[in-house]
N, C-alpha and C positions, 0 to 999 in steps of 0.2 A: 269218448265217443269212438264207437267201434264200428258201426255199420252206416250204410247209406240211410237206413231208416232213422237213425239217430240225427244225422245231418238234416233230413226232412223235418224231423220234430223241432231242431233248432230254428230253422226257417220258419216253420208255423208259428212259433211264438211272436214273430214279427209280422204275422198275417202274409207270409209268402208261401204260395203253393205252385210248384212247377210241374206242368205236364205238357210237354211239347209233342210226345207221341212216339219218341225214340229214345231209348234208355241213354244212349250216348250223348244225345242232344240235351236230354234232361240233366245230366250230370254237368255239362258245361254250362248251362243256365244257372244251375244251383252254385256253381263256382263264382260266377259273375256276381250273383246277388250276394253271396257271402263276402266277396271284395268290397261290395258297397257297403255293407254293414259294418265291415271292419274299417273302412275309411270314414264311416260316420261315427266311429268310437262307441259303437252300441254293443259290439261283441268283444269279449276279453281275447287278448292274444293267445292265451292257451286254447280256448275254444276254437278260435280261427285256425290255429296250427293243427289242431287235432282233426277239424272237419276237412281242411284242405288235404291232409294226408289221406283221408277216408276217400275223398273225391278223386284224388290222383290214382290211388289204387283201383277204384272202381272202373275209372277211366281206361287204365291199362288193360284190365280184364276185358272191357268191352271192345277195345281196339283189337286185342288178340281174336276174340270171336269174329269181328268183321274180317280180319285177315284170314282167318281159318275158313270162313264162308267163301270168301274170294278165291282162295286156294282150291277149294272143292268144287269151283264152278259155280257158285251161287246157291248150292243146295242148301 
């Protein structure tokens, strides 16, 4: 699992489609859904860890974008 799309495809296998309207929020909801799947023992530890790493990486990217926007005065 290497991309956010891969994580979306994993969640899709369980009928989970996430679209909140803001990419950062989508990533956070995907992380919560992934936690629930892992707690229910329907996702392997390997898949869980890989997906969480991708989500954490994407979350940091989005946070940097938000901070950059804020530093530029909301442009």
